[in-house]
C-alpha positions in Angstrom: 64.3 88.0 62.8 67.9 87.2 62.3 68.9 90.9 61.1 67.4 92.3 63.8 69.0 90.1 66.5 72.1 91.4 64.7 71.2 95.0 65.0 70.3 94.8 68.6 73.4 92.9 69.6 75.3 95.7 67.4 73.8 98.6 69.6 74.3 96.7 72.9 78.1 96.1 72.2 78.2 99.8 70.9 76.4 101.3 74.0 78.8 99.3 76.5 81.9 100.7 74.4 80.6 104.4 74.4 82.7 106.6 76.6 81.7 108.4 79.7 82.6 110.1 82.8 81.8 108.8 86.3 81.3 112.2 88.6 81.3 112.0 92.4 79.4 114.9 94.3 80.5 115.7 97.9 79.0 118.4 100.1 80.7 120.8 102.6 77.5 120.7 104.9 75.4 117.9 104.4 76.1 114.4 105.3 76.2 111.0 103.4 74.0 108.7 105.3 73.6 105.4 104.0 71.9 106.0 100.7 71.1 109.9 100.3 72.6 112.9 101.4 70.5 114.0 104.1 70.0 117.6 105.5 67.7 117.6 108.8 66.9 120.1 111.5 63.7 120.7 113.9 61.8 121.5 111.1 62.4 119.7 107.8 64.6 116.6 106.2 65.6 117.1 102.9 67.1 114.2 101.1 69.1 114.6 97.8 70.0 111.9 94.9 72.1 112.9 91.8 71.7 109.5 89.9 71.0 110.5 86.4 72.3 110.8 83.3 74.2 114.5 83.2 73.3 114.6 86.9 69.9 115.9 88.5 69.2 118.2 91.0 66.6 115.9 92.9 65.6 116.4 96.1 62.6 115.9 98.6 61.5 117.8 101.3 59.7 116.4 104.2 57.7 118.7 106.8 58.5 117.0 110.4 56.4 119.4 111.8 52.4 119.2 113.1 51.9 122.6 111.2 52.2 123.4 107.4 55.4 124.7 106.1 55.5 127.4 103.3 58.3 127.8 100.6 58.7 130.9 98.7 60.1 129.3 95.3 60.9 132.7 93.9 63.6 133.6 96.5 64.7 129.8 96.6 67.4 128.8 94.1 69.6 126.2 92.3 73.0 128.1 92.3 75.7 126.5 90.1 78.9 128.3 90.2 77.4 131.3 92.0 75.0 131.8 89.2 71.3 132.0 90.9 68.7 130.2 89.1 65.1 130.7 90.5 62.7 127.7 90.9 59.9 129.8 90.2 59.2 132.0 87.2 56.2 134.1 86.4 54.9 131.7 83.4 52.2 129.3 82.5 53.8 126.2 81.6 52.5 123.3 79.6 52.6 120.0 81.3 53.4 117.2 78.7 56.3 119.3 77.1 58.9 121.5 78.2 58.5 122.1 82.1 60.9 125.3 82.0 61.1 128.5 80.1 64.7 129.4 81.8 67.3 130.7 79.6 69.9 128.5 81.7 72.7 126.5 79.9 71.3 123.3 82.2 68.1 122.1 80.6 65.0 121.6 82.6 63.2 118.2 82.8 61.1 117.2 80.2 57.9 115.4 81.0 55.6 113.2 78.9 51.6 112.9 79.4 48.6 114.8 78.5 49.0 118.1 78.1 47.6 121.0 80.1 48.5 124.4 81.0 49.0 125.3 84.6 50.6 128.6 86.4 53.7 128.1 88.5 52.5 129.1 92.4 55.2 131.4 94.1 54.5 130.2 97.5 54.3 126.4 97.9 53.3 124.6 101.1 53.8 121.1 102.4 51.1 119.7 104.7 52.4 118.3 108.2 54.3 114.9 108.1 54.5 114.9 104.4 56.8 115.7 101.5 57.4 117.4 98.1 60.0 116.6 95.5 61.9 118.8 93.1 64.1 117.7 90.0 64.2 120.7 88.0 67.6 121.3 86.7 70.4 119.1 85.1 73.9 119.6 86.9 75.8 119.4 83.5 74.9 120.3 80.2 77.3 117.8 78.4 80.7 115.8 78.2 82.5 118.9 76.8 82.1 120.7 80.0 83.7 118.2 82.1 87.7 118.3 82.8 90.2 115.6 82.8 90.1 112.6 85.5 91.1 113.2 88.7 90.5 114.2 92.3 89.4 117.7 93.3 88.6 119.8 96.1 86.1 122.7 96.6 88.5 125.3 95.4 89.7 123.2 92.2 86.5 121.9 91.1 84.8 122.9 88.0 81.4 122.8 89.7 80.3 124.0 92.8 76.5 124.1 93.4 73.9 125.2 95.9 70.5 124.5 96.9 69.2 127.6 98.7 65.5 127.3 100.0 63.5 129.9 101.7 60.5 128.5 104.3 58.5 129.6 106.9 55.6 128.6 109.1 53.7 131.7 108.0 52.3 131.9 104.5 52.9 135.8 104.2 56.5 135.3 105.8 55.9 137.5 108.2 58.9 137.7 110.8 62.2 135.9 110.4 62.1 132.9 107.8 64.2 130.1 107.7 66.8 129.8 105.1 68.6 126.9 104.1 71.7 126.8 102.3 73.0 123.4 101.1 76.5 123.3 99.2 78.1 120.7 97.1 80.6 120.3 94.7 82.1 117.7 92.1 85.1 115.8 94.1 86.0 113.3 91.5 85.9 112.3 87.8 86.4 109.0 86.1 86.3 107.5 83.0 84.1 104.3 82.4 82.1 102.7 79.8 78.5 103.8 79.6 77.1 100.3 79.0 78.6 99.7 82.6 77.1 102.6 84.4 74.7 100.6 86.7 77.9 99.0 88.5 78.7 102.2 89.6 75.1 103.7 90.4 75.3 105.6 93.7 73.1 108.4 95.4 76.5 110.7 95.3 77.7 109.9 91.7 76.5 110.4 88.0 77.4 109.6 84.4 77.9 112.0 81.5 77.8 110.0 78.3 80.2 111.1 75.4 77.9 113.2 72.9 77.6 112.4 69.1 78.9 115.9 68.2 81.9 115.3 70.3 82.6 111.8 68.7 82.2 113.5 65.2 84.9 115.9 66.1 87.0 112.8 67.3 
């Protein structure tokens, strides 16, 4: 029992001393309101939270209307540094393993639970006065991708990313659909200890922990 206690204490001490980077997200067209970035018009309210290890494109879309809203996921995309990554792929996924077959460098989110095969629908729907959530992509691949500490503007930032959504009140997207293009960038980088990350929790921040590969190189 004593050996287990010593082991747990050692793990806690090691974790608290592990280097990490705290990254702050800013936006050029989405205001930060209290606890989240919020984009809003007469049709939808889109709320963003980025707090997670390596960051995450986590957002929910609320339908403010009294009729359904349809999304074309094939023509909607996460766009890091001008590289389009569609939210839709013409594949069948197995829930319980990886959710993504994307070749994009930033990995998709891995789920757990009973496995079953599902086919991704290209056209999604949000019923009136309800919401859906999306959290398919990480923002940063690894510690090695993060530059030195400091403040950055949109032009000097190592990561600019966009959330581009194509929506319509018509399932066949007849007429002129509405495009939403929300833009973000990393505006500040600060060194912290990973074990202290809870002290920095914020919807416009996330943490990247030093990797095992990096520590071996050191």
